[in-house]
KEBAKOL-602464 format. One line per 2 residues: number of its first residue (from 1); their letters; for each residue x, y, z of N, C-alpha, C, O, CB. Coordinates in pm, 1 decimal. Atoms other than C-alpha are relative to their C-alpha. Glycine has a CB too. Layout:
NUM> A> X,Y,Z,X,Y,Z,X,Y,Z,X,Y,Z,X,Y,Z; ...
END
This chain:
1> XX> -90.2,-117.5,-31.8,457.1,118.7,-1880.6,127.2,-14.3,-120.2,215.9,66.0,-149.0,62.1,-12.2,177.8; -137.8,28.3,70.9,685.1,-87.6,-2138.5,-53.0,92.2,-146.6,18.1,159.4,-221.2,44.7,-205.5,-26.3
3> XX> -4.8,-65.8,157.9,475.7,43.5,-2452.1,-15.8,136.3,49.6,-62.3,209.2,-38.0,-133.1,-49.4,-126.5; 7.4,-172.7,-3.3,470.2,398.8,-2313.0,127.0,28.3,-43.8,163.2,94.5,-141.0,-28.3,82.2,154.7
5> XX> -175.7,-59.0,33.2,847.7,417.1,-2290.8,44.5,-38.6,-155.7,110.6,34.9,-229.0,136.8,-96.5,120.3; -16.8,14.8,128.8,857.0,229.6,-2609.8,-26.9,96.1,-155.2,50.7,99.5,-250.6,-61.3,-95.7,3.6
7> XX> 59.6,-69.4,50.9,644.5,463.4,-2804.1,16.0,170.7,28.3,-62.2,257.9,-9.8,-104.5,-57.9,21.4; -50.3,-112.9,-60.4,830.6,763.8,-2640.6,-121.6,86.6,30.3,-115.4,192.4,-32.3,104.8,68.9,-87.5
9> XX> 120.3,-75.5,-32.7,500.6,916.7,-2515.7,76.6,7.4,151.6,43.0,114.5,202.0,-175.1,-82.1,-24.4; -36.2,-3.3,-131.1,685.5,868.1,-2160.5,113.8,81.7,14.4,166.9,126.0,116.2,21.2,-126.1,51.6
11> XX> -191.5,-75.4,13.3,1014.2,1035.6,-2258.0,-15.5,169.4,64.0,76.0,227.5,122.2,75.8,21.5,-238.0; -0.7,-124.8,-18.3,874.1,1383.6,-2200.6,-27.7,21.4,190.3,6.5,114.0,263.7,-120.8,63.0,-112.8
13> XX> 35.5,-3.3,-131.1,749.5,1302.5,-1854.1,132.8,-28.1,103.1,178.9,42.4,192.9,-115.5,-105.6,15.5; -92.0,49.9,-87.6,1017.7,1085.4,-1717.2,149.1,99.5,-10.4,236.3,81.0,74.5,19.4,-163.7,-41.1
15> XX> -80.4,-58.9,-1.1,1269.8,1362.0,-1850.7,27.8,112.1,99.4,135.0,171.7,109.3,-2.8,19.3,-96.2; -20.0,-101.9,-104.3,1190.8,1600.8,-1563.3,11.6,-79.3,145.4,43.1,-198.3,147.0,-129.5,110.7,-3.1
17> XX> -41.9,65.5,-115.3,1222.3,1514.9,-1204.9,-119.1,-98.8,52.3,-120.9,-137.6,169.2,41.8,109.2,106.8; 86.8,153.8,-58.8,916.5,1224.3,-1189.6,75.4,-88.5,10.6,182.8,-88.8,-49.6,-110.8,-70.8,-84.6
19> XX> -82.6,124.9,-16.9,1027.7,895.0,-1066.4,-75.1,-41.4,-50.7,-178.1,25.9,-54.9,46.5,-65.7,111.8; 46.9,119.9,62.6,905.4,572.8,-1264.6,-76.5,-56.3,78.8,-165.8,-130.6,38.0,90.3,-87.0,-40.0
21> XX> 99.3,68.5,-113.5,754.0,477.3,-921.3,-133.4,99.3,6.4,-251.2,67.4,21.9,83.9,-8.1,171.7; 91.8,-109.5,-7.5,586.8,814.3,-924.2,-78.3,15.9,-106.3,-184.5,68.0,-72.2,58.6,114.0,20.4
23> XX> 84.7,15.1,119.1,429.7,793.5,-1261.0,-63.8,-92.4,-28.0,-154.8,-85.7,-110.7,48.0,11.0,-92.7; 55.9,137.5,-10.8,347.1,441.4,-1207.5,-126.7,-1.8,41.9,-227.4,-36.3,-19.8,70.2,-82.8,84.3
25> XX> 51.6,-26.4,-98.8,185.3,521.7,-912.7,-117.2,72.9,-56.1,-232.0,28.7,-51.6,84.7,59.9,90.5; 121.5,-87.4,56.1,-10.9,823.2,-1090.9,-125.6,-82.0,-100.5,-248.6,-85.4,-98.5,76.9,124.1,-99.6
27> XX> 86.8,103.0,98.3,-136.8,589.6,-1357.8,-94.8,-109.6,98.0,-217.5,-108.4,88.6,123.4,-103.1,-107.3; 64.0,100.7,-117.1,-251.6,322.0,-1085.2,-101.9,68.7,57.1,-218.2,41.8,27.1,99.2,-46.0,121.1
29> XX> 120.8,-77.6,-60.6,-444.5,561.8,-881.8,-78.7,37.6,-89.0,-191.8,-10.6,-82.0,27.4,114.2,73.4; 124.1,-46.9,131.9,-621.7,732.0,-1202.9,-106.6,-109.6,-7.0,-227.8,-97.0,10.3,73.2,9.0,-179.5
31> XX> 69.0,122.1,53.0,-701.6,349.9,-1302.2,-97.4,-62.1,83.2,-188.8,-135.7,46.1,92.0,-99.4,-30.7; 103.4,81.5,-149.1,-869.9,249.0,-933.2,-57.2,119.9,38.2,-132.0,102.5,134.4,94.5,-84.4,163.5
33> XX> 127.0,-101.9,-66.9,-1047.8,601.2,-870.5,-107.3,19.7,-110.0,-215.0,75.1,-88.1,58.9,170.4,48.3; 84.4,20.2,72.8,-1193.1,539.8,-1199.7,-66.4,-72.0,-4.0,-174.1,-50.1,-59.4,18.1,1.2,-66.7
35> XX> 76.7,155.5,30.4,-1311.9,205.3,-1185.4,-74.0,14.9,152.3,-172.4,-59.0,150.6,131.9,-177.6,-25.9; 70.1,-21.4,-98.1,-1445.9,301.2,-821.9,-81.5,116.2,-0.7,-160.6,104.5,92.9,70.7,-3.7,93.5
37> XX> 107.4,-73.8,74.0,-1656.2,613.9,-966.5,-85.4,-60.9,-107.4,-190.4,0.7,-125.5,57.7,105.1,-58.9; 34.6,59.8,105.4,-1762.0,413.0,-1236.8,-103.1,-100.9,94.1,-226.0,-96.8,99.6,130.9,-61.7,-95.0
39> XX> 87.2,138.1,-106.3,-1896.8,120.1,-994.3,-118.0,32.6,101.1,-218.7,-31.1,132.2,115.8,-74.3,117.2; 106.0,-59.7,-91.5,-2060.6,359.8,-754.4,-122.3,48.5,-89.6,-238.2,11.3,-71.2,62.9,128.2,87.7
41> XX> 97.2,-39.2,87.2,-2229.5,554.6,-1052.0,-99.1,-113.0,-42.7,-221.9,-104.7,-41.7,65.4,57.2,-113.1; 96.6,140.6,2.2,-2363.8,214.5,-1127.2,-50.6,-60.4,65.2,-127.0,-133.9,2.7,26.7,-84.5,-29.0
43> XX> 70.9,64.8,-131.9,-2488.7,74.8,-829.2,-69.3,126.6,109.6,-90.6,129.8,230.8,135.9,-97.4,94.1; 68.3,-143.7,-61.2,-2641.5,416.9,-742.0,-103.3,1.7,-79.9,-218.8,9.7,-38.1,84.6,149.3,-8.0
45> XX> 74.3,-45.3,127.3,-2786.2,456.2,-1076.0,-130.3,-154.6,13.5,-252.6,-155.8,27.7,139.4,6.8,-181.0; 120.5,117.2,-11.3,-2939.1,79.0,-1063.8,-92.4,-4.2,135.6,-211.8,-34.3,132.8,73.8,-153.5,-6.8
47> XX> 65.5,5.9,-104.4,-3031.1,100.6,-714.8,-113.4,94.4,27.7,-197.9,64.4,112.1,82.6,4.0,84.3; 126.4,-68.7,-23.3,-3278.4,406.5,-748.8,-47.5,-62.6,-124.7,-149.9,2.1,-146.4,-4.8,171.2,15.6
49> XX> 116.5,63.8,115.1,-3433.7,212.7,-1063.4,-62.2,-87.9,70.2,-184.5,-89.4,84.0,52.5,-78.0,-139.9; 48.6,80.5,-113.8,-3435.5,-67.2,-810.0,-112.2,0.3,83.3,-215.0,-67.2,78.1,72.4,4.9,72.2
51> XX> 77.7,-55.0,-96.9,-3579.8,97.1,-532.2,-140.8,82.6,-41.5,-241.5,78.2,29.3,92.0,84.9,69.7; 128.1,-64.1,80.8,-3839.6,322.5,-785.0,-107.2,-135.2,-15.0,-217.0,-153.6,37.5,54.3,70.2,-178.7
53> XX> 77.2,81.5,20.1,-3950.4,26.4,-907.0,-93.4,-145.6,112.7,-197.6,-210.7,105.2,77.2,-29.3,-93.5; 80.3,73.5,-132.0,-4043.2,-184.9,-597.9,-59.6,78.7,127.6,-114.6,34.6,228.5,101.9,-98.0,68.5
55> XX> 50.6,-103.2,-83.3,-4126.2,117.1,-423.2,29.4,24.2,182.4,-37.9,73.2,273.1,-142.6,-22.7,-26.4; -77.1,-28.7,-84.3,-3875.2,103.1,-165.7,168.7,40.8,-4.5,267.6,-22.6,-41.5,-26.6,-90.7,60.3
57> XX> -127.9,-91.7,13.5,-3595.4,357.4,-133.6,113.7,-82.7,62.6,206.7,-126.1,-5.5,-15.7,152.5,80.9; -41.1,70.2,-57.3,-3451.7,184.5,118.1,124.9,-147.8,-75.1,215.1,-214.6,-24.6,-124.2,-19.8,57.5
59> XX> -72.5,128.3,42.7,-3303.5,-86.2,-108.6,127.0,49.4,-109.4,206.2,-23.0,-169.7,-121.7,-114.2,-81.0; -138.3,-25.7,56.3,-3051.5,155.4,-276.0,108.2,-13.5,63.3,195.7,-59.0,-10.3,15.0,108.2,-39.1
61> XX> -80.0,37.4,-64.9,-2822.9,127.3,-23.9,43.5,-180.2,-47.1,149.2,-222.1,-94.3,-56.4,37.7,136.7; -47.7,171.1,58.6,-2826.9,-281.0,-103.1,68.8,18.9,-81.9,188.9,-4.1,-67.8,-98.1,-106.6,-62.9
63> XX> -46.2,15.2,97.7,-2774.9,-217.2,-424.4,124.8,46.2,-33.3,202.8,-23.6,-98.1,-70.4,28.4,-61.0; -141.8,-116.7,-5.6,-2488.6,27.8,-424.0,101.6,-109.4,108.7,193.4,-180.9,68.5,-51.8,211.9,103.9
65> XX> -77.6,118.6,-80.6,-2334.2,-193.6,-160.2,45.4,-127.9,-75.6,161.9,-167.4,-71.7,-92.8,-53.7,113.1; 10.7,134.5,76.1,-2406.1,-523.1,-386.2,159.2,42.7,-145.7,245.7,-31.5,-192.1,-225.3,-19.8,-86.5
67> XX> -93.6,-36.3,147.6,-2182.1,-305.2,-702.3,134.4,25.4,91.7,230.0,-45.1,59.7,-60.7,172.4,-118.8; -122.7,-27.5,-56.2,-1906.5,-169.9,-455.3,74.6,-96.4,42.9,195.9,-77.2,51.5,-9.2,73.9,89.7
69> XX> -42.6,120.9,-52.4,-1851.4,-523.0,-320.8,73.1,-86.7,-119.8,164.8,-166.7,-101.5,-126.2,-73.7,64.5; -76.3,11.7,165.1,-1734.3,-603.8,-673.2,147.4,66.6,-18.0,236.2,29.0,-94.6,-101.6,91.0,-123.6
71> XX> -146.9,-112.9,75.5,-1438.3,-336.0,-693.0,142.2,-150.9,29.0,232.7,-177.5,-50.1,53.9,233.2,164.2; -156.4,46.2,-13.4,-1165.1,-596.9,-527.9,-2.3,-122.9,-130.9,103.9,-177.9,-160.2,45.3,-79.0,191.0
73> XX> -11.0,73.3,143.9,-1250.5,-819.5,-856.3,38.6,67.3,-101.4,95.8,4.8,-190.7,-114.4,-52.1,-47.7; -21.7,-80.3,95.5,-1207.5,-545.8,-1066.2,162.3,40.8,12.4,212.7,118.7,-68.5,-103.9,115.4,9.7
END
């Protein structure tokens, strides 16, 4: 946030009725949602590839779960 304020990119946003907390929460939400979508997509793709290779599409859920379990570490 400090870099955004120092480079004056935050100035037009914070000059409106947006609070600093709301602005920061928006950035955090975007980062978390983006990471979740990427991890889910990667897990799904890997699960489909693994399921196709071993001939058991029931493995998709297992691999997807394995990818989503990593979210707290991200």
